[in-house]
C-alpha positions in Angstrom: -22.1 -107.8 -160.6 -17.9 -107.6 -159.9 -17.2 -106.0 -156.2 -14.0 -104.5 -156.0 -11.9 -104.5 -153.4 -8.9 -101.8 -152.6 -6.7 -102.7 -150.0 -4.1 -99.9 -148.0 -2.3 -99.3 -145.3 -5.4 -98.7 -143.5 -7.4 -101.6 -144.4 -9.8 -103.2 -146.6 -12.3 -101.0 -149.1 -14.9 -101.4 -151.0 -15.2 -99.4 -154.2 -19.1 -98.3 -154.5 -20.9 -99.7 -157.4 -22.6 -96.4 -158.0 -19.1 -95.0 -158.5 -18.5 -97.8 -161.4 -21.7 -96.8 -162.7 -21.2 -93.3 -163.5 -17.8 -94.3 -165.1 -19.9 -96.8 -167.4 -22.4 -94.4 -168.4 -19.3 -92.8 -170.1 -19.8 -89.4 -166.9 -17.0 -88.4 -165.1 -15.5 -91.6 -162.8 -15.0 -90.1 -159.6 -14.5 -93.4 -157.8 -15.3 -93.6 -154.0 -15.0 -96.2 -151.6 -16.1 -97.4 -148.3 -13.6 -99.0 -145.4 -14.9 -103.0 -144.8 -15.4 -103.6 -141.5 -13.2 -106.3 -140.7 -10.4 -107.6 -138.7 -9.1 -109.4 -141.9 -5.5 -108.6 -142.4 -4.6 -111.5 -145.2 -6.4 -111.9 -148.4 -7.5 -115.5 -147.1 -8.9 -113.9 -144.1 -10.9 -110.9 -146.3 -12.1 -113.5 -148.4 -13.7 -115.6 -145.4 -15.5 -112.4 -144.5 -17.8 -112.0 -146.5 -20.4 -110.4 -144.7 -18.5 -107.5 -144.1 -17.9 -106.9 -147.5 -21.6 -107.3 -148.6 -22.2 -105.0 -145.9 -20.1 -102.3 -146.9 -20.6 -102.8 -150.7 -24.2 -102.5 -150.5 -23.5 -99.1 -147.8 -25.5 -95.8 -148.7 -22.3 -93.8 -147.3 -20.6 -91.8 -149.6 -17.3 -92.7 -149.3 -14.0 -92.0 -149.6 -12.4 -91.0 -153.2 -10.1 -93.9 -154.4 -7.8 -91.1 -155.7 -6.8 -90.2 -152.3 -6.6 -93.6 -151.2 -2.6 -95.5 -151.6 -3.3 -98.8 -153.2 -1.3 -101.5 -151.6 -1.3 -104.8 -153.8 -4.4 -106.9 -153.1 -2.9 -110.1 -153.0 -1.2 -110.1 -149.8 2.2 -112.4 -149.0 3.8 -114.7 -148.3 1.4 -116.9 -151.0 2.0 -119.4 -153.6 2.3 -116.9 -156.8 2.1 -120.0 -159.7 2.8 -118.4 -163.9 1.6 -120.2 -167.3 4.2 -120.1 -169.8 3.4 -119.1 -173.0 -0.5 -119.2 -172.7 -1.7 -116.8 -175.9 -1.6 -117.7 -179.2 0.0 -114.3 -180.2 2.2 -114.7 -177.7 3.6 -118.1 -179.0 3.9 -116.4 -182.7 6.3 -114.1 -181.0 8.2 -116.4 -179.4 8.7 -118.7 -182.5 6.6 -121.5 -181.5 4.4 -123.6 -183.7 2.3 -126.5 -183.5 0.9 -127.8 -180.1 2.7 -126.0 -177.0 2.4 -128.2 -173.8 1.0 -126.9 -170.8 3.9 -125.5 -168.3 4.1 -124.0 -165.1 6.1 -121.8 -163.4 6.9 -120.2 -159.7 7.5 -116.5 -158.7 8.8 -115.4 -155.3 5.7 -114.2 -153.8 8.4 -111.5 -152.5 8.1 -109.6 -155.9 4.5 -108.9 -155.6 4.1 -105.0 -155.7 1.9 -102.4 -155.4 0.0 -101.0 -158.5 1.9 -97.6 -158.7 4.8 -98.8 -156.8 8.3 -98.4 -159.0 9.7 -101.3 -161.2 13.4 -101.7 -159.9 15.3 -102.9 -162.3 18.4 -104.9 -160.9 22.6 -103.3 -161.6 23.1 -106.5 -163.8 19.9 -106.9 -165.8 20.3 -105.1 -168.9 17.0 -106.4 -170.8 13.5 -105.8 -168.7 10.5 -106.8 -170.3 6.9 -106.5 -168.8 4.0 -108.8 -169.3 0.1 -107.9 -168.6 -1.5 -110.7 -167.2 -4.6 -111.7 -165.9 -4.4 -113.3 -162.0 -7.0 -115.5 -160.5 -7.1 -115.3 -156.7 -8.0 -118.5 -155.1 -11.1 -118.6 -152.5 -11.0 -122.0 -151.7 -8.4 -124.9 -151.4 -7.8 -126.6 -154.5 -6.4 -130.2 -153.3 -3.9 -132.4 -155.7 -6.0 -134.3 -158.1 -9.2 -131.7 -158.7 -10.7 -131.9 -162.0 -12.2 -128.5 -162.6 -15.0 -127.7 -164.8 -15.9 -124.5 -166.4 -19.2 -124.2 -164.0 -17.0 -125.2 -161.0 -14.8 -122.0 -161.6 -16.9 -119.9 -158.7 -16.0 -122.7 -156.5 -12.3 -122.4 -156.4 -11.6 -118.8 -157.8 -12.5 -115.8 -155.9 -11.8 -113.3 -158.3 -9.4 -111.5 -160.3 -6.4 -109.0 -160.6 -4.3 -107.3 -162.7 -0.6 -108.1 -162.6 2.7 -106.9 -164.5 4.9 -110.4 -165.1 8.1 -108.6 -165.3 11.3 -110.5 -166.4 15.1 -110.2 -166.5 15.6 -111.7 -170.3 19.2 -112.1 -169.7 18.8 -114.0 -166.9 15.6 -116.0 -167.8 17.6 -117.0 -171.4 20.8 -117.2 -170.4 20.0 -119.8 -167.4 17.1 -121.0 -168.7 15.9 -119.9 -165.1 12.4 -118.2 -165.0 12.3 -118.4 -161.1 15.2 -116.1 -161.1 14.6 -114.4 -163.8 10.7 -113.2 -162.6 11.2 -113.0 -158.7 13.1 -109.8 -158.1 11.6 -107.7 -155.4 9.2 -105.2 -157.5 8.6 -107.7 -160.6 5.0 -109.2 -160.1 3.0 -105.2 -159.6 -0.3 -105.9 -158.6 -3.7 -104.7 -158.2 -5.2 -101.6 -158.0 -8.2 -103.9 -157.6 -9.3 -107.5 -156.1 -12.2 -108.0 -158.3 -14.6 -110.4 -156.4 -16.9 -112.3 -159.0 -20.3 -113.5 -158.8 -20.9 -116.9 -160.4 -22.1 -115.0 -163.4 -19.6 -113.3 -164.2 -17.4 -116.0 -164.9 -19.5 -116.2 -168.4 -17.8 -112.7 -169.4 -13.7 -113.6 -168.7 -13.4 -114.3 -172.5 -14.4 -110.7 -172.9 -11.8 -109.5 -170.9 -9.0 -107.1 -172.6 -5.7 -106.4 -171.8 -4.1 -103.5 -172.6 -0.3 -102.6 -171.7 1.6 -99.3 -173.0 5.0 -98.0 -172.5 5.0 -93.8 -172.4 1.5 -93.6 -174.0 2.4 -96.1 -176.7 0.7 -99.5 -176.9 2.7 -102.5 -176.8 -0.2 -105.5 -175.9 -4.1 -105.3 -176.9 -5.7 -108.9 -176.8 -8.8 -110.4 -175.1 -8.9 -113.6 -173.6 -10.1 -115.2 -176.5 -6.4 -115.2 -177.6 -5.8 -117.9 -174.7 -4.6 -120.9 -175.3 -5.3 -123.2 -172.1 -8.1 -121.4 -170.2 -8.7 -121.1 -166.5 -10.4 -124.2 -165.8 -8.4 -126.8 -167.8 -5.1 -124.5 -166.5 -6.6 -125.5 -162.6 -7.1 -129.1 -163.3 -3.6 -129.4 -165.1 -1.8 -127.4 -161.9 -3.7 -129.7 -159.8 -2.0 -132.6 -160.9 0.9 -131.9 -158.7 0.2 -128.3 -156.7 -2.1 -127.6 -154.3 -3.5 -124.0 -153.8 -5.1 -122.4 -150.8 -7.0 -119.0 -150.4 -5.8 -116.0 -151.6 -2.7 -118.0 -153.4 -2.4 -116.5 -157.1 -1.9 -118.4 -160.6 -0.6 -115.5 -163.4 -2.7 -117.0 -166.6 0.2 -116.0 -169.1 0.5 -112.9 -171.7 -0.5 -111.9 -175.3 2.1 -111.2 -177.9 3.7 -107.9 -178.0 6.6 -107.8 -175.3 9.6 -106.7 -176.4 11.7 -110.2 -176.4 10.5 -111.9 -180.0 12.1 -114.4 -181.8 15.0 -113.9 -183.9 14.2 -114.9 -188.1 14.5 -118.5 -188.6 17.4 -118.5 -190.9 19.4 -116.5 -188.1 18.3 -119.0 -185.5 19.4 -122.1 -187.6 22.8 -120.2 -187.9 23.3 -119.2 -184.5 22.5 -123.3 -183.3 25.8 -123.8 -185.0 27.3 -121.6 -182.1 28.9 -122.7 -179.5 26.9 -121.3 -176.4 28.6 -118.5 -175.4 29.2 -117.3 -179.0 25.3 -118.1 -179.5 24.1 -115.7 -176.6 26.9 -112.9 -177.1 25.2 -113.0 -180.6 21.8 -112.6 -179.4 22.3 -110.1 -177.0 24.3 -108.0 -179.3 21.0 -107.9 -181.9 18.7 -107.3 -178.7 21.0 -104.4 -177.4 19.7 -102.5 -180.4 15.5 -103.3 -179.5 14.3 -100.1 -178.5 11.3 -102.0 -176.9 13.2 -103.0 -173.6 12.1 -101.0 -170.4 14.5 -98.0 -169.5 14.9 -96.1 -166.9 12.0 -93.4 -166.6 9.6 -95.0 -168.6 6.3 -95.7 -167.3 4.3 -98.5 -167.9 0.4 -98.3 -167.9 -1.5 -101.7 -168.0 -5.8 -102.4 -167.9 -7.8 -105.1 -168.0 -11.4 -104.9 -168.4 -14.7 -105.6 -170.2 -15.7 -103.3 -172.9 -19.3 -102.3 -170.5 -16.6 -102.1 -167.8 -18.8 -104.7 -165.5 -15.6 -106.5 -164.6 -12.6 -103.3 -164.6 -9.4 -104.2 -162.7 -8.5 -100.7 -162.3 -5.4 -99.1 -164.0 -1.7 -99.9 -163.3 0.7 -96.9 -163.7 4.6 -97.9 -162.7 7.4 -96.2 -163.5 11.2 -97.9 -164.1 14.2 -97.1 -162.5 17.2 -98.4 -161.6 18.4 -99.8 -158.9 20.6 -97.2 -156.9 
C-alpha cells in the first residue's frame, strides 16, 4: 500500500495508515501523521532515507491531526520540472487536434512550485488565467539519457506521485508561443498536499486514478488515466532521449479536457487564419473575454487525484485566486 508523506515547516511527516483506512471504510476521516525522524531537507534526501520513512509509517503513536499541520509542497526546489503537452484525448479534442499528436515536452521554472493551499497569484498583465489538474511523477532514481523504461521498470525510477495544477497564462502562452514564461510565474504549480510513495504493486493501479478539478464547487475536469495518450513508462523513455532526471525531479503528465481554453469552431479558425497576426489575436481574445471559465479574483480551485477505493489518494488542494498587488 502507498505511504503518504507530508512536508511542513517543521519537517517531514508520514500519514498513519489507520487514518486512511478510516476514510476508505466510509467513516469520518481524521487523518493523523507522525513525524519522520530524519535529517533530510530535500525530497531527494528523504527518498534516500527509507528506513526512517518505514519506521514512522509503522509507528504505534497516535500522531498529530493533519488538519493542524501547515502543508508545504512535498517536492522541494530547486529541481527539474518537466511537463507533457496535450497528453489526454479529451484535452486534444478541446484543443482542436485531430489525428496523431507528437509527444511534446516543455520546462517550467521550479520557482513556480507552491503549496497545496497557497494562493494562486495572477500577474497584473494576465487576463486569461487557466487551470490544469495534472498527475506528477516524482523521480526516485537517476534516469540517464538513453534509458528505455518498460512498464515493469517504473518502480525502479519513479518513487511516488503528487497532485499538481499547471496554472497557465493563456494570453502569454498563445501570443508568444511561450510555454516556459506562461506557466512559470510564482504560484503557477500548486503541488501536494501528499507525496504518495508507491509499492511496486501500486503501479498497476495508475490507470484507475481519477483527476478532478472544480472551481467554486462546479466540476470543470473529471477523467481517469484511461484517457491518457502517452503513459508514464513511454513518456520517460521519450524524455530520456535528451534529458536526464534525478531523484526529486518532477514530471507533470498532462491534463484532461475541461480547461477554460478551447479551440474555436473550425469555420472561425479558417477565417482567422486569413487575418494578420495582430488582428487575429485581437479577435480571438475579444471572444475569450466572454468566456466565464477563466479564473477570476476570489475563485476557489479544488483538485483531487485518487483511485476509487482510496488505495492511492494524493489528498486535496484548495487554492484561492487573487490578483497581484
